[in-house]
MIDOSE-1310 file (N, C-alpha, C; in nm, 2 decimals, decimal comma, always signed):
residues 87
mflc	-0,85/-0,94/+1,40/-0,72/-0,90/+1,34/-0,74/-0,80/+1,23; -0,65/-0,71/+1,22/-0,66/-0,60/+1,12/-0,57/-0,63/+1,00; -0,49/-0,73/+1,00/-0,40/-0,75/+0,89/-0,48/-0,78/+0,76; -0,58/-0,87/+0,77/-0,65/-0,91/+0,65/-0,72/-0,79/+0,58
pagt	-0,80/-0,71/+0,66/-0,86/-0,59/+0,59/-0,76/-0,49/+0,53; -0,65/-0,47/+0,60/-0,56/-0,37/+0,55/-0,49/-0,43/+0,43; -0,45/-0,56/+0,43/-0,38/-0,62/+0,32/-0,47/-0,63/+0,20; -0,60/-0,66/+0,21/-0,69/-0,68/+0,10/-0,73/-0,54/+0,05
siga	-0,73/-0,44/+0,13/-0,77/-0,31/+0,09/-0,67/-0,25/-0,01; -0,55/-0,29/+0,00/-0,45/-0,25/-0,10/-0,49/-0,28/-0,24; -0,52/-0,41/-0,27/-0,57/-0,45/-0,40/-0,70/-0,39/-0,44; -0,79/-0,38/-0,35/-0,92/-0,32/-0,38/-0,91/-0,17/-0,42
nlee	-0,83/-0,10/-0,35/-0,81/+0,04/-0,39/-0,73/+0,06/-0,52; -0,63/-0,03/-0,54/-0,56/-0,02/-0,67/-0,66/-0,05/-0,79; -0,74/-0,15/-0,77/-0,84/-0,18/-0,87/-0,93/-0,06/-0,90; -0,98/+0,00/-0,79/-1,06/+0,12/-0,80/-0,99/+0,23/-0,88
srga	-0,86/+0,24/-0,85/-0,78/+0,35/-0,92/-0,78/+0,33/-1,07; -0,78/+0,20/-1,11/-0,78/+0,18/-1,25/-0,90/+0,23/-1,32; -1,01/+0,24/-1,25/-1,13/+0,30/-1,31/-1,16/+0,44/-1,28; -1,05/+0,51/-1,23/-1,07/+0,65/-1,19/-1,11/+0,74/-1,31
rssp	-1,19/+0,84/-1,28/-1,24/+0,93/-1,38/-1,15/+1,05/-1,41; -1,05/+1,07/-1,31/-0,96/+1,18/-1,33/-0,83/+1,15/-1,26; -0,73/+1,23/-1,28/-0,60/+1,21/-1,21/-0,62/+1,23/-1,06; -0,69/+1,33/-1,02/-0,71/+1,34/-0,87/-0,78/+1,22/-0,81
dfqa	-0,88/+1,17/-0,88/-0,95/+1,05/-0,83/-0,85/+0,93/-0,82; -0,77/+0,92/-0,93/-0,67/+0,81/-0,93/-0,57/+0,83/-0,81; -0,53/+0,95/-0,79/-0,43/+0,98/-0,68/-0,49/+0,95/-0,55; -0,62/+0,98/-0,53/-0,69/+0,96/-0,40/-0,69/+0,81/-0,37
kfsi	-0,73/+0,73/-0,47/-0,74/+0,58/-0,45/-0,60/+0,52/-0,43; -0,51/+0,57/-0,50/-0,37/+0,52/-0,49/-0,31/+0,56/-0,36; -0,34/+0,67/-0,31/-0,30/+0,72/-0,18/-0,35/+0,63/-0,07; -0,48/+0,59/-0,08/-0,53/+0,50/+0,02/-0,46/+0,36/+0,02
ayke	-0,43/+0,31/-0,10/-0,36/+0,19/-0,11/-0,22/+0,20/-0,05; -0,16/+0,31/-0,07/-0,02/+0,33/+0,00/-0,04/+0,33/+0,15; -0,13/+0,40/+0,20/-0,15/+0,40/+0,35/-0,19/+0,26/+0,40; -0,27/+0,19/+0,33/-0,30/+0,05/+0,37/-0,18/-0,04/+0,37
aret	-0,09/-0,02/+0,27/+0,04/-0,10/+0,27/+0,12/-0,07/+0,39; +0,13/+0,06/+0,43/+0,20/+0,10/+0,55/+0,14/+0,04/+0,67; +0,01/+0,03/+0,68/-0,06/-0,03/+0,79/-0,03/-0,18/+0,79; -0,03/-0,24/+0,68/+0,00/-0,39/+0,67/+0,14/-0,41/+0,72
sywl	+0,23/-0,33/+0,69/+0,37/-0,34/+0,74/+0,37/-0,34/+0,89; +0,30/-0,25/+0,95/+0,29/-0,24/+1,09/+0,24/-0,37/+1,15; +0,13/-0,42/+1,10/+0,07/-0,54/+1,16/+0,17/-0,66/+1,14; +0,24/-0,67/+1,03/+0,34/-0,77/+1,02/+0,45/-0,76/+1,12
rlll	+0,49/-0,64/+1,15/+0,59/-0,62/+1,26/+0,54/-0,66/+1,39; +0,42/-0,63/+1,42/+0,35/-0,66/+1,54/+0,34/-0,82/+1,56; +0,30/-0,88/+1,45/+0,29/-1,03/+1,45/+0,42/-1,10/+1,48; +0,53/-1,04/+1,42/+0,66/-1,09/+1,45/+0,70/-1,08/+1,59
asky	+0,68/-0,96/+1,65/+0,71/-0,93/+1,79/+0,63/-1,01/+1,88; +0,51/-1,05/+1,85/+0,43/-1,13/+1,94/+0,44/-1,28/+1,91; +0,54/-1,31/+1,82/+0,57/-1,45/+1,79/+0,46/-1,53/+1,71; +0,37/-1,45/+1,65/+0,27/-1,52/+1,56/+0,32/-1,56/+1,43
lter	+0,43/-1,49/+1,39/+0,50/-1,52/+1,27/+0,64/-1,56/+1,30; +0,70/-1,65/+1,22/+0,84/-1,69/+1,24/+0,92/-1,58/+1,17; +1,04/-1,57/+1,19/+1,13/-1,48/+1,13/+1,13/-1,50/+0,97; +1,13/-1,62/+0,93/+1,12/-1,65/+0,79/+0,99/-1,61/+0,73
qfns	+0,88/-1,64/+0,79/+0,75/-1,59/+0,74/+0,75/-1,44/+0,73; +0,79/-1,37/+0,84/+0,79/-1,23/+0,84/+0,88/-1,17/+0,73; +1,00/-1,22/+0,71/+1,09/-1,17/+0,61/+1,03/-1,18/+0,47; +0,97/-1,29/+0,44/+0,90/-1,30/+0,31/+0,79/-1,21/+0,29
lhad	+0,70/-1,20/+0,38/+0,58/-1,12/+0,37/+0,62/-0,97/+0,38; +0,71/-0,94/+0,47/+0,75/-0,80/+0,48/+0,82/-0,74/+0,36; +0,91/-0,83/+0,30/+0,98/-0,79/+0,18/+0,88/-0,75/+0,07; +0,78/-0,83/+0,05/+0,68/-0,80/-0,05/+0,60/-0,67/-0,02
ceel	+0,57/-0,66/+0,11/+0,50/-0,54/+0,15/+0,58/-0,41/+0,13; +0,71/-0,42/+0,17/+0,80/-0,30/+0,15/+0,82/-0,27/+0,00; +0,82/-0,37/-0,08/+0,83/-0,34/-0,22/+0,71/-0,27/-0,27; +0,59/-0,31/-0,23/+0,47/-0,24/-0,27/+0,47/-0,10/-0,22
irir	+0,52/-0,08/-0,10/+0,53/+0,06/-0,04/+0,62/+0,15/-0,13; +0,73/+0,09/-0,16/+0,83/+0,17/-0,25/+0,77/+0,20/-0,38; +0,70/+0,11/-0,45/+0,64/+0,13/-0,58/+0,53/+0,23/-0,57; +0,45/+0,21/-0,47/+0,33/+0,31/-0,45/+0,38/+0,45/-0,42
gstq	+0,48/+0,46/-0,33/+0,54/+0,59/-0,30/+0,59/+0,66/-0,42; +0,67/+0,59/-0,50/+0,73/+0,65/-0,62/+0,62/+0,69/-0,72; +0,52/+0,61/-0,74/+0,41/+0,64/-0,83/+0,33/+0,76/-0,78; +0,31/+0,77/-0,64/+0,24/+0,88/-0,59/+0,31/+1,01/-0,61
ltmr	+0,44/+1,01/-0,60/+0,52/+1,13/-0,62/+0,51/+1,18/-0,77; +0,51/+1,08/-0,86/+0,50/+1,11/-1,00/+0,36/+1,17/-1,03; +0,26/+1,10/-0,98/+0,12/+1,15/-1,00/+0,10/+1,29/-0,94; +0,15/+1,31/-0,82/+0,14/+1,44/-0,76/+0,20/+1,55/-0,85
tkiq	+0,32/+1,52/-0,90/+0,39/+1,62/-0,99/+0,30/+1,65/-1,11; +0,25/+1,54/-1,17/+0,17/+1,56/-1,30/+0,04/+1,64/-1,27; -0,02/+1,61/-1,15/-0,14/+1,69/-1,12/-0,11/+1,84/-1,10; +0,00/+1,86/-1,03/+0,04/+2,00/-1,01/+0,08/+2,07/-1,14
kgl	+0,13/+2,00/-1,23/+0,16/+2,06/-1,36/+0,04/+2,06/-1,46; -0,07/+2,00/-1,41/-0,19/+2,00/-1,50/-0,18/+1,91/-1,61; -0,10/+1,80/-1,60/-0,09/+1,70/-1,71/-0,20/+1,59/-1,69
């Protein structure tokens, strides 16, 4: 199953981003975390469709995942703008 590696990679990459040596390095790690969150969302939808998760389990997990995606997406846009402006 790919859910566990994708889900845990989010936290690992966010932790690595905290130790980034530069804004581009931070952005790269953060971008990976965002992509892993998107992948986790996919696997959760697949688990729901194949009846491995109940609707209730899915709703709880997917809501958390979507919140992470929104936060990561917003932060990525802010960071990209700062990098482009040289801040």
